[in-house]
Structures are given as structure tokens and as C-alpha cells.
C-alpha positions, 0 to 999 in steps of 0.5 A: 662506702664512705667509711671504706674510702676514708682513712682508718685514722678518722675512725680512731684506728692506728692505720693509714689504710683498710684491710678487708678484715679490719673494715669488716670488723669496724663496720660490725662494731660500728654499724651506724657510724659513718666516717666523713671523707675529708679533702686531704692534699698530699703534703709537700716534703720540704728539704729543710724538714729532713727525715727521721729514723726508727730504732726498732727492737723485736723480742723474738721470744716474746714476739713483741715490738718496741722502738723510738723515733730519732732525728739522726743516726748515732752511736749514742742512740744505738747504745741507748737502744741497747741499754733499754734492751738490757733493762728489759731483762734485768736478770743478767742473762746473756742477750744476743742482739742482731743488728745491722752492720753499721759503724754507729752500732759497733763503736768502741764505747758500745763494744765495751759496754756490751762486754760489761753487761753480758750482751753479745752484738751479732752484726749482719754481714755487709749489705745483708741487712735483709738477713735480720729477723726483724725485717719482716716485722716492718711489713705491717708498718709499711702496709698500715702506717707508712703507705698513704700517710700524709703527716704535717710534721715529725711528731705526728707519725712518731705518735702514730707509730707508738700507737701502731706498735701497741696494736701489733703487740696486742694483736701479734697473731692477727691475720692481717699482721701475719699476711703483711709479714709474709709479703714483706719477707717475700719482697726481701727475699725476691730482691736477693733472688732467694725464694722463701723456703727454698735452699740456696743454689750451690756454687759450681 
């Protein structure tokens, strides 16, 4: 009971809350280890601390996630992400990158670089970032990393995020991961009145 009520991070796991499968697996491998419950006070989010942004990349063919945390949005950070994607495929083969329709993602410098490096940028329609295939991948991040999290500063969640990405890549077909992705996909579709797997109604 004490283990179930404590945070998984105290057991060395890159999550902020348990699922039944993860809890059962942890207790199976650590039957004698108890996690002591600590008194954790929710951290007050101070305005001067600001927020951070996660630049995430999902390789559909390899089913691998990677990304970096930034303190601001900007064309320089978007281009750095594109360069890292191109560096992962140094063979020069064409790469199609689906991105949000954000002005920082389509600056003249980025568009020129994309043409020179055989990268085709495919922005989603305006107000339709939900159509980006990477969106369901954020379900496990929302469920196991962001929910119930209490971090003292920005570097701590940035490090936890990298740990979680490594875990997701090593357990891409884990049932908890797949369930969180399906739930996130259903949430996104429901916000736009679109049932997953159902065709869109035809306009009259």
C-alpha cells in the first residue's frame, strides 16, 4: 500500500504516477522494497519562472521519440530541430516533416535550408494541430510525466522528460503506452467532434 501511494520517481522510475501494470511489475521485481511516503507540498508556480517548451520529434518509420526542452519559441530552435532530423538520416534521402502551422516553423531561412537539404515541410492546416500524427504520442507524457508532477525548477522536468523518452523508446509497444496513446487520440478527436475510426459527415 505504501508503494502504491508513493510516486514512482522514488522507486527510480521515469513516471509521476503508477499504472496497475507498472505497479505489479515493480512489486514483482522488488517484493521486499518499500517506498517511504514523503510529504510533498505542491509547488507554487511563480510568474517570474515562466514556462518551457518541448520540441518533440517522432520518427514514424522507426517509432522512436526524441526532443529537447527550450525556454522560448523561435525560428532558430525550429531550424535546430530540423537539422537534428536531417542529421539522423545523413544518406540524403527525402524527408517529410509534419509540423504545426506556426510562423516560427516556416521562416524564410528555414524554407531555404529545407530546399537545400531535401527536406519537405508539411504544415498542418490553421487551427488543426490535432491532425499531426505526433499528437497521440504526447498521451504517455501527459499521463506518466506531467500529471501529478511537482518540480522545483525547469531543469528537473527536462531531465525527467529525457528519461521518459528513453523508456518509451525501449518499451514502444508497452500496453500502458499504447493505452495512453489511444486515450489521447480519443481526447483530441472528441474535442473536434470526430469519433476515431468514423468517417467525417458529408456537408449538405
